[in-house]
VOKELO-425740 format. One record per residue: residue number from 1; residue in one letter; x, y, z of N, C-alpha, C in turn. Coordinates in nm, 2 decimals, always signed. Example, Ala and Ser with C-alpha at 12.3 -4.5 7.8 and 13.67 -1.06 7.14 Angstrom:
2
- n | res | n.east | n.north | n.up | ca.east | ca.north | ca.up | c.east | c.north | c.up
- 1 | A | +1.32 | -0.57 | +0.78 | +1.23 | -0.45 | +0.78 | +1.32 | -0.33 | +0.78 .
- 2 | S | +1.28 | -0.22 | +0.71 | +1.37 | -0.11 | +0.71 | +1.29 | +0.00 | +0.79 .
% end
This chain:
195
- n | res | n.east | n.north | n.up | ca.east | ca.north | ca.up | c.east | c.north | c.up
- 1 | M | +0.08 | -0.12 | +0.00 | +0.00 | +0.01 | +0.00 | +0.08 | +0.14 | +0.00 .
- 2 | P | +0.07 | +0.22 | -0.10 | +0.14 | +0.35 | -0.09 | +0.12 | +0.42 | +0.01 .
- 3 | T | +0.23 | +0.50 | +0.06 | +0.22 | +0.59 | +0.17 | +0.18 | +0.73 | +0.12 .
- 4 | T | +0.07 | +0.79 | +0.18 | +0.03 | +0.92 | +0.14 | +0.05 | +1.01 | +0.25 .
- 5 | A | +0.06 | +1.15 | +0.21 | +0.05 | +1.25 | +0.32 | +0.00 | +1.38 | +0.26 .
- 6 | L | -0.07 | +1.46 | +0.35 | -0.12 | +1.58 | +0.29 | -0.03 | +1.69 | +0.35 .
- 7 | H | +0.01 | +1.77 | +0.26 | +0.10 | +1.89 | +0.29 | +0.02 | +2.03 | +0.25 .
- 8 | W | +0.06 | +2.13 | +0.34 | +0.02 | +2.28 | +0.31 | +0.15 | +2.36 | +0.27 .
- 9 | L | +0.13 | +2.41 | +0.15 | +0.23 | +2.46 | +0.06 | +0.24 | +2.62 | +0.08 .
- 10 | S | +0.32 | +2.69 | +0.11 | +0.35 | +2.83 | +0.10 | +0.45 | +2.87 | +0.02 .
- 11 | E | +0.55 | +2.77 | -0.02 | +0.67 | +2.80 | -0.12 | +0.66 | +2.66 | -0.19 .
- 12 | A | +0.73 | +2.67 | -0.31 | +0.76 | +2.55 | -0.39 | +0.87 | +2.56 | -0.45 .
- 13 | D | +0.98 | +2.46 | -0.43 | +1.11 | +2.45 | -0.48 | +1.09 | +2.40 | -0.62 .
- 14 | D | +1.19 | +2.37 | -0.71 | +1.18 | +2.34 | -0.86 | +1.12 | +2.20 | -0.85 .
- 15 | T | +1.16 | +2.11 | -0.75 | +1.10 | +1.98 | -0.76 | +0.96 | +1.97 | -0.75 .
- 16 | I | +0.92 | +2.05 | -0.65 | +0.77 | +2.05 | -0.61 | +0.71 | +2.11 | -0.74 .
- 17 | R | +0.74 | +2.20 | -0.81 | +0.69 | +2.27 | -0.92 | +0.67 | +2.18 | -1.02 .
- 18 | A | +0.76 | +2.10 | -1.05 | +0.78 | +2.01 | -1.15 | +0.67 | +1.91 | -1.14 .
- 19 | E | +0.67 | +1.85 | -1.01 | +0.57 | +1.75 | -0.97 | +0.42 | +1.80 | -1.01 .
- 20 | I | +0.39 | +1.92 | -0.94 | +0.28 | +2.00 | -0.97 | +0.23 | +2.00 | -1.10 .
- 21 | H | +0.34 | +2.05 | -1.18 | +0.31 | +2.05 | -1.33 | +0.27 | +1.93 | -1.40 .
- 22 | A | +0.34 | +1.81 | -1.34 | +0.30 | +1.69 | -1.40 | +0.17 | +1.65 | -1.37 .
- 23 | V | +0.11 | +1.68 | -1.26 | -0.01 | +1.66 | -1.23 | -0.12 | +1.74 | -1.32 .
- 24 | V | -0.09 | +1.85 | -1.31 | -0.20 | +1.95 | -1.40 | -0.18 | +1.89 | -1.54 .
- 25 | H | -0.07 | +1.88 | -1.60 | -0.04 | +1.85 | -1.73 | -0.11 | +1.72 | -1.77 .
- 26 | D | -0.08 | +1.62 | -1.69 | -0.13 | +1.48 | -1.71 | -0.28 | +1.48 | -1.70 .
- 27 | V | -0.34 | +1.57 | -1.60 | -0.47 | +1.56 | -1.58 | -0.56 | +1.61 | -1.72 .
- 28 | V | -0.50 | +1.72 | -1.75 | -0.56 | +1.80 | -1.87 | -0.53 | +1.69 | -2.00 .
- 29 | A | -0.43 | +1.64 | -2.01 | -0.39 | +1.55 | -2.13 | -0.50 | +1.42 | -2.13 .
- 30 | A | -0.54 | +1.40 | -2.01 | -0.64 | +1.28 | -1.99 | -0.78 | +1.33 | -2.01 .
- 31 | G | -0.79 | +1.45 | -2.04 | -0.94 | +1.51 | -2.05 | -1.00 | +1.57 | -1.93 .
- 32 | G | -0.92 | +1.59 | -1.82 | -0.97 | +1.63 | -1.71 | -1.04 | +1.77 | -1.70 .
- 33 | A | -1.13 | +1.82 | -1.64 | -1.21 | +1.93 | -1.64 | -1.16 | +2.02 | -1.52 .
- 34 | V | -1.05 | +2.08 | -1.57 | -0.98 | +2.15 | -1.46 | -0.94 | +2.29 | -1.51 .
- 35 | G | -1.01 | +2.35 | -1.63 | -0.99 | +2.47 | -1.67 | -0.89 | +2.52 | -1.78 .
- 36 | Y | -0.83 | +2.41 | -1.84 | -0.74 | +2.43 | -1.95 | -0.78 | +2.36 | -2.07 .
- 37 | H | -0.77 | +2.42 | -2.19 | -0.81 | +2.35 | -2.31 | -0.70 | +2.26 | -2.37 .
- 38 | E | -0.55 | +2.30 | -2.33 | -0.45 | +2.22 | -2.36 | -0.36 | +2.20 | -2.24 .
- 39 | P | -0.28 | +2.09 | -2.23 | -0.19 | +2.07 | -2.13 | -0.11 | +2.20 | -2.12 .
- 40 | P | -0.11 | +2.27 | -2.00 | -0.02 | +2.39 | -1.98 | +0.13 | +2.37 | -1.98 .
- 41 | A | +0.20 | +2.45 | -2.02 | +0.34 | +2.45 | -2.02 | +0.40 | +2.48 | -1.87 .
- 42 | H | +0.52 | +2.44 | -1.84 | +0.58 | +2.44 | -1.71 | +0.57 | +2.59 | -1.65 .
- 43 | D | +0.61 | +2.67 | -1.75 | +0.61 | +2.82 | -1.71 | +0.49 | +2.87 | -1.66 .
- 44 | R | +0.37 | +2.84 | -1.73 | +0.24 | +2.89 | -1.70 | +0.21 | +2.85 | -1.56 .
- 45 | I | +0.22 | +2.70 | -1.54 | +0.20 | +2.66 | -1.39 | +0.28 | +2.70 | -1.28 .
- 46 | S | +0.42 | +2.75 | -1.32 | +0.49 | +2.81 | -1.22 | +0.45 | +2.95 | -1.19 .
- 47 | T | +0.40 | +3.02 | -1.29 | +0.34 | +3.17 | -1.27 | +0.23 | +3.15 | -1.20 .
- 48 | W | +0.13 | +3.05 | -1.23 | +0.01 | +3.04 | -1.14 | +0.04 | +3.00 | -1.01 .
- 49 | L | +0.14 | +2.92 | -0.98 | +0.18 | +2.89 | -0.83 | +0.23 | +3.01 | -0.76 .
- 50 | D | +0.32 | +3.09 | -0.82 | +0.37 | +3.20 | -0.77 | +0.25 | +3.29 | -0.72 .
- 51 | T | +0.15 | +3.31 | -0.80 | +0.03 | +3.40 | -0.76 | -0.04 | +3.33 | -0.64 .
- 52 | V | -0.08 | +3.21 | -0.65 | -0.15 | +3.14 | -0.54 | -0.07 | +3.13 | -0.40 .
- 53 | L | +0.06 | +3.10 | -0.42 | +0.15 | +3.08 | -0.30 | +0.16 | +3.24 | -0.23 .
- 54 | K | +0.17 | +3.34 | -0.33 | +0.18 | +3.48 | -0.24 | +0.04 | +3.49 | -0.18 .
- 55 | Q | -0.08 | +3.45 | -0.23 | -0.20 | +3.47 | -0.16 | -0.19 | +3.39 | -0.04 .
- 56 | V | -0.13 | +3.27 | -0.04 | -0.14 | +3.17 | +0.08 | -0.06 | +3.27 | +0.19 .
- 57 | R | +0.09 | +3.31 | +0.17 | +0.14 | +3.39 | +0.26 | +0.08 | +3.50 | +0.30 .
- 58 | D | -0.02 | +3.57 | +0.23 | -0.09 | +3.67 | +0.28 | -0.22 | +3.65 | +0.37 .
- 59 | G | -0.24 | +3.50 | +0.36 | -0.34 | +3.46 | +0.44 | -0.48 | +3.46 | +0.36 .
- 60 | D | -0.48 | +3.47 | +0.24 | -0.60 | +3.49 | +0.13 | -0.62 | +3.35 | +0.07 .
- 61 | A | -0.55 | +3.25 | +0.10 | -0.55 | +3.11 | +0.03 | -0.50 | +3.01 | +0.10 .
- 62 | A | -0.51 | +2.88 | +0.06 | -0.45 | +2.77 | +0.11 | -0.43 | +2.67 | +0.00 .
- 63 | F | -0.31 | +2.62 | -0.02 | -0.29 | +2.52 | -0.12 | -0.23 | +2.39 | -0.06 .
- 64 | A | -0.32 | +2.28 | -0.09 | -0.30 | +2.15 | -0.04 | -0.22 | +2.07 | -0.15 .
- 65 | A | -0.14 | +1.97 | -0.11 | -0.06 | +1.87 | -0.21 | -0.06 | +1.75 | -0.13 .
- 66 | V | -0.11 | +1.66 | -0.20 | -0.10 | +1.51 | -0.16 | +0.01 | +1.43 | -0.22 .
- 67 | T | +0.11 | +1.39 | -0.13 | +0.21 | +1.29 | -0.17 | +0.17 | +1.15 | -0.17 .
- 68 | V | +0.23 | +1.07 | -0.28 | +0.21 | +0.96 | -0.27 | +0.35 | +0.89 | -0.29 .
- 69 | D | +0.41 | +0.83 | -0.19 | +0.55 | +0.77 | -0.18 | +0.64 | +0.88 | -0.19 .
- 70 | G | +0.60 | +1.01 | -0.15 | +0.69 | +1.13 | -0.14 | +0.69 | +1.22 | -0.27 .
- 71 | V | +0.59 | +1.18 | -0.35 | +0.58 | +1.26 | -0.49 | +0.42 | +1.33 | -0.50 .
- 72 | V | +0.41 | +1.45 | -0.52 | +0.30 | +1.52 | -0.52 | +0.22 | +1.44 | -0.63 .
- 73 | R | +0.09 | +1.40 | -0.60 | +0.00 | +1.33 | -0.69 | -0.15 | +1.39 | -0.69 .
- 74 | A | -0.16 | +1.49 | -0.61 | -0.30 | +1.55 | -0.60 | -0.28 | +1.69 | -0.55 .
- 75 | V | -0.36 | +1.79 | -0.60 | -0.36 | +1.94 | -0.54 | -0.51 | +1.98 | -0.54 .
- 76 | G | -0.51 | +2.09 | -0.47 | -0.63 | +2.17 | -0.46 | -0.61 | +2.30 | -0.37 .
- 77 | L | -0.69 | +2.40 | -0.39 | -0.66 | +2.51 | -0.31 | -0.80 | +2.59 | -0.29 .
- 78 | W | -0.81 | +2.69 | -0.19 | -0.91 | +2.76 | -0.17 | -0.87 | +2.90 | -0.17 .
- 79 | R | -0.95 | +3.00 | -0.23 | -0.89 | +3.14 | -0.23 | -1.02 | +3.22 | -0.18 .
- 80 | R | -0.99 | +3.32 | -0.09 | -1.06 | +3.41 | -0.01 | -1.13 | +3.51 | -0.12 .
- 81 | G | -1.24 | +3.54 | -0.11 | -1.33 | +3.64 | -0.18 | -1.24 | +3.77 | -0.19 .
- 82 | S | -1.23 | +3.84 | -0.31 | -1.14 | +3.95 | -0.34 | -1.18 | +4.09 | -0.28 .
- 83 | T | -1.31 | +4.11 | -0.24 | -1.35 | +4.24 | -0.20 | -1.39 | +4.21 | -0.04 .
- 84 | A | -1.42 | +4.34 | +0.02 | -1.45 | +4.35 | +0.15 | -1.58 | +4.25 | +0.20 .
- 85 | V | -1.68 | +4.26 | +0.10 | -1.80 | +4.19 | +0.14 | -1.81 | +4.06 | +0.11 .
- 86 | F | -1.68 | +4.00 | +0.05 | -1.68 | +3.87 | +0.04 | -1.57 | +3.77 | +0.10 .
- 87 | Q | -1.50 | +3.86 | +0.17 | -1.37 | +3.82 | +0.25 | -1.41 | +3.70 | +0.36 .
- 88 | H | -1.54 | +3.68 | +0.38 | -1.57 | +3.57 | +0.47 | -1.60 | +3.44 | +0.38 .
- 89 | R | -1.59 | +3.46 | +0.25 | -1.61 | +3.32 | +0.17 | -1.49 | +3.28 | +0.09 .
- 90 | A | -1.48 | +3.16 | +0.06 | -1.38 | +3.13 | -0.04 | -1.42 | +3.03 | -0.14 .
- 91 | E | -1.34 | +3.03 | -0.26 | -1.39 | +2.94 | -0.37 | -1.27 | +2.83 | -0.37 .
- 92 | V | -1.32 | +2.71 | -0.37 | -1.24 | +2.60 | -0.40 | -1.21 | +2.58 | -0.54 .
- 93 | Q | -1.08 | +2.55 | -0.58 | -1.02 | +2.56 | -0.71 | -0.92 | +2.44 | -0.74 .
- 94 | Q | -0.91 | +2.41 | -0.86 | -0.81 | +2.32 | -0.91 | -0.79 | +2.19 | -0.84 .
- 95 | V | -0.90 | +2.13 | -0.80 | -0.89 | +2.00 | -0.74 | -0.87 | +1.89 | -0.83 .
- 96 | M | -0.74 | +1.83 | -0.83 | -0.73 | +1.73 | -0.92 | -0.62 | +1.63 | -0.86 .
- 97 | A | -0.63 | +1.49 | -0.92 | -0.53 | +1.40 | -0.88 | -0.48 | +1.33 | -1.02 .
- 98 | H | -0.35 | +1.32 | -1.00 | -0.27 | +1.25 | -1.13 | -0.35 | +1.11 | -1.18 .
- 99 | P | -0.36 | +1.09 | -1.31 | -0.42 | +0.98 | -1.35 | -0.36 | +0.85 | -1.29 .
- 100 | S | -0.25 | +0.84 | -1.27 | -0.19 | +0.73 | -1.21 | -0.23 | +0.69 | -1.07 .
- 101 | A | -0.28 | +0.81 | -1.00 | -0.32 | +0.78 | -0.87 | -0.47 | +0.78 | -0.85 .
- 102 | R | -0.53 | +0.77 | -0.94 | -0.68 | +0.75 | -0.93 | -0.71 | +0.62 | -0.86 .
- 103 | G | -0.83 | +0.65 | -0.78 | -0.86 | +0.53 | -0.69 | -0.81 | +0.51 | -0.55 .
- 104 | L | -0.71 | +0.61 | -0.52 | -0.65 | +0.62 | -0.40 | -0.71 | +0.70 | -0.30 .
- 105 | G | -0.84 | +0.77 | -0.33 | -0.90 | +0.87 | -0.25 | -0.84 | +0.99 | -0.24 .
- 106 | L | -0.76 | +1.03 | -0.32 | -0.68 | +1.16 | -0.31 | -0.77 | +1.28 | -0.32 .
- 107 | G | -0.87 | +1.28 | -0.42 | -0.95 | +1.41 | -0.43 | -1.04 | +1.42 | -0.31 .
- 108 | K | -1.08 | +1.30 | -0.24 | -1.13 | +1.32 | -0.11 | -1.07 | +1.37 | +0.01 .
- 109 | R | -0.93 | +1.33 | -0.01 | -0.84 | +1.36 | +0.10 | -0.80 | +1.52 | +0.09 .
- 110 | V | -0.80 | +1.58 | -0.03 | -0.77 | +1.72 | -0.06 | -0.90 | +1.80 | -0.03 .
- 111 | M | -1.01 | +1.75 | -0.06 | -1.12 | +1.83 | -0.02 | -1.15 | +1.82 | +0.12 .
- 112 | E | -1.14 | +1.72 | +0.19 | -1.15 | +1.71 | +0.34 | -1.06 | +1.82 | +0.41 .
- 113 | G | -0.93 | +1.80 | +0.37 | -0.84 | +1.90 | +0.41 | -0.86 | +2.04 | +0.39 .
- 114 | L | -0.92 | +2.07 | +0.27 | -0.95 | +2.21 | +0.23 | -1.07 | +2.25 | +0.32 .
- 115 | V | -1.16 | +2.18 | +0.33 | -1.28 | +2.22 | +0.41 | -1.24 | +2.25 | +0.56 .
- 116 | E | -1.15 | +2.16 | +0.63 | -1.11 | +2.19 | +0.77 | -1.02 | +2.31 | +0.77 .
- 117 | N | -0.93 | +2.33 | +0.67 | -0.83 | +2.45 | +0.66 | -0.91 | +2.57 | +0.66 .
- 118 | A | -1.01 | +2.57 | +0.56 | -1.09 | +2.70 | +0.56 | -1.16 | +2.72 | +0.68 .
- 119 | R | -1.23 | +2.62 | +0.73 | -1.29 | +2.65 | +0.87 | -1.19 | +2.71 | +0.98 .
- 120 | A | -1.08 | +2.65 | +0.98 | -0.97 | +2.70 | +1.08 | -0.95 | +2.84 | +1.05 .
- 121 | H | -0.95 | +2.89 | +0.94 | -0.91 | +3.03 | +0.88 | -1.03 | +3.12 | +0.90 .
- 122 | G | -1.16 | +3.07 | +0.95 | -1.26 | +3.17 | +0.97 | -1.35 | +3.18 | +0.84 .
- 123 | I | -1.32 | +3.09 | +0.75 | -1.42 | +3.10 | +0.64 | -1.56 | +3.06 | +0.66 .
- 124 | E | -1.67 | +3.13 | +0.63 | -1.79 | +3.09 | +0.67 | -1.85 | +3.01 | +0.56 .
- 125 | I | -1.82 | +3.04 | +0.43 | -1.90 | +2.96 | +0.32 | -1.78 | +2.95 | +0.21 .
- 126 | L | -1.79 | +2.81 | +0.18 | -1.70 | +2.76 | +0.07 | -1.78 | +2.74 | -0.05 .
- 127 | M | -1.73 | +2.78 | -0.17 | -1.80 | +2.76 | -0.30 | -1.71 | +2.69 | -0.39 .
- 128 | L | -1.76 | +2.63 | -0.49 | -1.69 | +2.59 | -0.61 | -1.78 | +2.57 | -0.73 .
- 129 | G | -1.71 | +2.54 | -0.84 | -1.79 | +2.54 | -0.97 | -1.75 | +2.40 | -1.01 .
- 130 | V | -1.82 | +2.31 | -1.10 | -1.79 | +2.19 | -1.15 | -1.87 | +2.18 | -1.28 .
- 131 | R | -1.81 | +2.10 | -1.37 | -1.87 | +2.09 | -1.50 | -1.98 | +1.99 | -1.48 .
- 132 | G | -2.09 | +2.02 | -1.55 | -2.22 | +1.92 | -1.53 | -2.21 | +1.78 | -1.56 .
- 133 | N | -2.11 | +1.74 | -1.63 | -2.09 | +1.61 | -1.66 | -1.98 | +1.54 | -1.58 .
- 134 | N | -1.94 | +1.61 | -1.49 | -1.84 | +1.54 | -1.39 | -1.93 | +1.49 | -1.26 .
- 135 | H | -1.99 | +1.38 | -1.30 | -2.09 | +1.33 | -1.18 | -2.02 | +1.29 | -1.08 .
- 136 | G | -1.89 | +1.21 | -1.09 | -1.81 | +1.16 | -0.97 | -1.77 | +1.28 | -0.86 .
- 137 | A | -1.72 | +1.39 | -0.94 | -1.68 | +1.51 | -0.85 | -1.81 | +1.55 | -0.79 .
- 138 | I | -1.92 | +1.57 | -0.84 | -2.04 | +1.63 | -0.78 | -2.09 | +1.52 | -0.68 .
- 139 | E | -2.07 | +1.40 | -0.68 | -2.10 | +1.31 | -0.58 | -2.01 | +1.31 | -0.46 .
- 140 | L | -1.87 | +1.34 | -0.48 | -1.78 | +1.37 | -0.39 | -1.81 | +1.49 | -0.31 .
- 141 | Y | -1.85 | +1.61 | -0.38 | -1.87 | +1.72 | -0.30 | -2.00 | +1.72 | -0.22 .
- 142 | E | -2.11 | +1.64 | -0.27 | -2.23 | +1.62 | -0.22 | -2.20 | +1.54 | -0.08 .
- 143 | S | -2.12 | +1.44 | -0.09 | -2.10 | +1.36 | +0.02 | -2.02 | +1.44 | +0.13 .
- 144 | L | -1.96 | +1.55 | +0.10 | -1.90 | +1.62 | +0.20 | -1.99 | +1.74 | +0.25 .
- 145 | G | -2.12 | +1.74 | +0.21 | -2.21 | +1.84 | +0.24 | -2.24 | +1.95 | +0.15 .
- 146 | F | -2.17 | +1.97 | +0.05 | -2.19 | +2.06 | -0.05 | -2.32 | +2.05 | -0.12 .
- 147 | R | -2.38 | +2.17 | -0.15 | -2.52 | +2.17 | -0.22 | -2.52 | +2.23 | -0.34 .
- 148 | E | -2.60 | +2.20 | -0.44 | -2.60 | +2.28 | -0.56 | -2.67 | +2.41 | -0.54 .
- 149 | C | -2.62 | +2.52 | -0.60 | -2.71 | +2.66 | -0.57 | -2.73 | +2.73 | -0.70 .
- 150 | G | -2.69 | +2.66 | -0.81 | -2.70 | +2.71 | -0.95 | -2.65 | +2.64 | -1.05 .
- 151 | R | -2.70 | +2.65 | -1.17 | -2.66 | +2.57 | -1.29 | -2.68 | +2.65 | -1.40 .
- 152 | M | -2.58 | +2.69 | -1.47 | -2.60 | +2.77 | -1.60 | -2.58 | +2.67 | -1.71 .
- 153 | P | -2.69 | +2.65 | -1.79 | -2.69 | +2.54 | -1.89 | -2.58 | +2.58 | -2.00 .
- 154 | N | -2.51 | +2.48 | -2.04 | -2.42 | +2.48 | -2.15 | -2.34 | +2.60 | -2.17 .
- 155 | A | -2.28 | +2.64 | -2.03 | -2.20 | +2.76 | -2.02 | -2.04 | +2.73 | -2.00 .
- 156 | I | -2.00 | +2.60 | -2.01 | -1.85 | +2.57 | -2.05 | -1.83 | +2.52 | -2.17 .
- 157 | A | -1.73 | +2.59 | -2.24 | -1.70 | +2.57 | -2.37 | -1.58 | +2.47 | -2.38 .
- 158 | V | -1.59 | +2.37 | -2.46 | -1.45 | +2.29 | -2.47 | -1.47 | +2.25 | -2.62 .
- 159 | G | -1.40 | +2.32 | -2.72 | -1.40 | +2.33 | -2.86 | -1.56 | +2.35 | -2.90 .
- 160 | D | -1.63 | +2.25 | -2.96 | -1.76 | +2.30 | -3.02 | -1.85 | +2.22 | -2.93 .
- 161 | E | -1.82 | +2.18 | -2.82 | -1.91 | +2.10 | -2.71 | -1.94 | +2.20 | -2.60 .
- 162 | R | -2.04 | +2.20 | -2.54 | -2.08 | +2.28 | -2.43 | -2.14 | +2.19 | -2.31 .
- 163 | W | -2.12 | +2.23 | -2.20 | -2.15 | +2.17 | -2.08 | -2.21 | +2.26 | -1.97 .
- 164 | D | -2.30 | +2.20 | -1.88 | -2.35 | +2.29 | -1.75 | -2.22 | +2.34 | -1.69 .
- 165 | D | -2.25 | +2.44 | -1.63 | -2.16 | +2.50 | -1.52 | -2.23 | +2.49 | -1.39 .
- 166 | V | -2.21 | +2.42 | -1.28 | -2.27 | +2.38 | -1.17 | -2.21 | +2.46 | -1.07 .
- 167 | S | -2.28 | +2.54 | -0.98 | -2.24 | +2.60 | -0.86 | -2.28 | +2.54 | -0.75 .
- 168 | M | -2.19 | +2.51 | -0.65 | -2.21 | +2.45 | -0.52 | -2.16 | +2.53 | -0.40 .
- 169 | Y | -2.21 | +2.51 | -0.29 | -2.17 | +2.58 | -0.17 | -2.18 | +2.49 | -0.04 .
- 170 | L | -2.09 | +2.53 | +0.06 | -2.10 | +2.45 | +0.19 | -2.07 | +2.55 | +0.30 .
- 171 | P | -2.18 | +2.57 | +0.38 | -2.17 | +2.66 | +0.50 | -2.08 | +2.60 | +0.60 .
- 172 | L | -1.99 | +2.68 | +0.65 | -1.89 | +2.65 | +0.74 | -1.92 | +2.67 | +0.90 .
- 173 | G | -2.02 | +2.76 | +0.89 | -2.05 | +2.82 | +1.04 | -2.04 | +2.97 | +1.02 .
- 174 | Y | -2.11 | +3.03 | +1.12 | -2.11 | +3.18 | +1.12 | -2.06 | +3.23 | +1.28 .
- 175 | P | -2.02 | +3.35 | +1.29 | -1.95 | +3.39 | +1.43 | -2.08 | +3.41 | +1.51 .
- 176 | E | -2.06 | +3.39 | +1.63 | -2.18 | +3.42 | +1.73 | -2.22 | +3.58 | +1.71 .
- 177 | G | -2.35 | +3.59 | +1.71 | -2.41 | +3.72 | +1.69 | -2.43 | +3.75 | +1.54 .
- 178 | T | -2.41 | +3.69 | +1.45 | -2.43 | +3.72 | +1.30 | -2.56 | +3.72 | +1.28 .
- 179 | R | -2.63 | +3.81 | +1.20 | -2.76 | +3.81 | +1.19 | -2.77 | +3.78 | +1.03 .
- 180 | L | -2.85 | +3.67 | +1.01 | -2.86 | +3.62 | +0.88 | -3.00 | +3.67 | +0.82 .
- 181 | N | -2.98 | +3.75 | +0.73 | -3.10 | +3.82 | +0.66 | -3.15 | +3.76 | +0.53 .
- 182 | G | -3.08 | +3.68 | +0.47 | -3.12 | +3.63 | +0.36 | -3.16 | +3.74 | +0.25 .
- 183 | A | -3.30 | +3.72 | +0.20 | -3.33 | +3.81 | +0.11 | -3.45 | +3.92 | +0.17 .
- 184 | T | -3.43 | +3.92 | +0.31 | -3.53 | +4.02 | +0.37 | -3.53 | +4.16 | +0.33 .
- 185 | A | -3.63 | +4.21 | +0.30 | -3.64 | +4.36 | +0.25 | -3.58 | +4.45 | +0.36 .
- 186 | G | -3.54 | +4.55 | +0.33 | -3.48 | +4.65 | +0.42 | -3.33 | +4.64 | +0.46 .
- 187 | G | -3.25 | +4.74 | +0.52 | -3.13 | +4.74 | +0.54 | -3.05 | +4.80 | +0.44 .
- 188 | L | -2.91 | +4.80 | +0.46 | -2.83 | +4.86 | +0.37 | -2.82 | +4.78 | +0.22 .
- 189 | G | -2.83 | +4.86 | +0.12 | -2.82 | +4.81 | -0.01 | -2.95 | +4.75 | -0.06 .
- 190 | S | -3.06 | +4.78 | +0.01 | -3.19 | +4.73 | -0.04 | -3.27 | +4.83 | -0.13 .
- 191 | S | -3.34 | +4.78 | -0.21 | -3.44 | +4.86 | -0.28 | -3.58 | +4.80 | -0.28 .
- 192 | P | -3.68 | +4.89 | -0.30 | -3.81 | +4.84 | -0.31 | -3.85 | +4.77 | -0.43 .
- 193 | R | -3.94 | +4.68 | -0.41 | -3.99 | +4.59 | -0.53 | -4.06 | +4.70 | -0.65 .
- 194 | R | -4.05 | +4.68 | -0.76 | -4.13 | +4.77 | -0.86 | -4.26 | +4.71 | -0.88 .
- 195 | A | -4.36 | +4.80 | -0.90 | -4.51 | +4.76 | -0.92 | -4.52 | +4.69 | -1.06 .
% end
């Protein structure tokens, strides 16, 4: 049985960058729905990592990597909302496992880690987007408590094919004394209904 470990990255040396690139490249080459049309070059992934890891160091993101026998074989991250009214929520992004490591439960391990890490960082709501045909991922997210909150039909373009863009969310808890107003009329930013 292979040895796996979950790591939280804030820096990445050349070896880790190469391993993360291999995960992203090979997932995309195998048809994975992770946001790229073509397998990305090493430089593109390295630039992306620089951006994400700076956000990690600033407290606005977390980057999880799972190793299998010491080699990165799965990754995922959350990023905090970018404006003041969205700082309490974060989006889960780029969750993927290398094709050679499928069946080891690495996606679930990354997601469980991201949920607990976000909760520990005071995130109140986690959100994510998933392609509508990615039923296995949707089932995984639902098993962790995520719920669908929107679906934009045929909004994801891959060549001449279109797929649903499914939005999901997971409430992680609110600070004591928080008033949950939902869509109640009144208060800041409200406007009356039109006749």
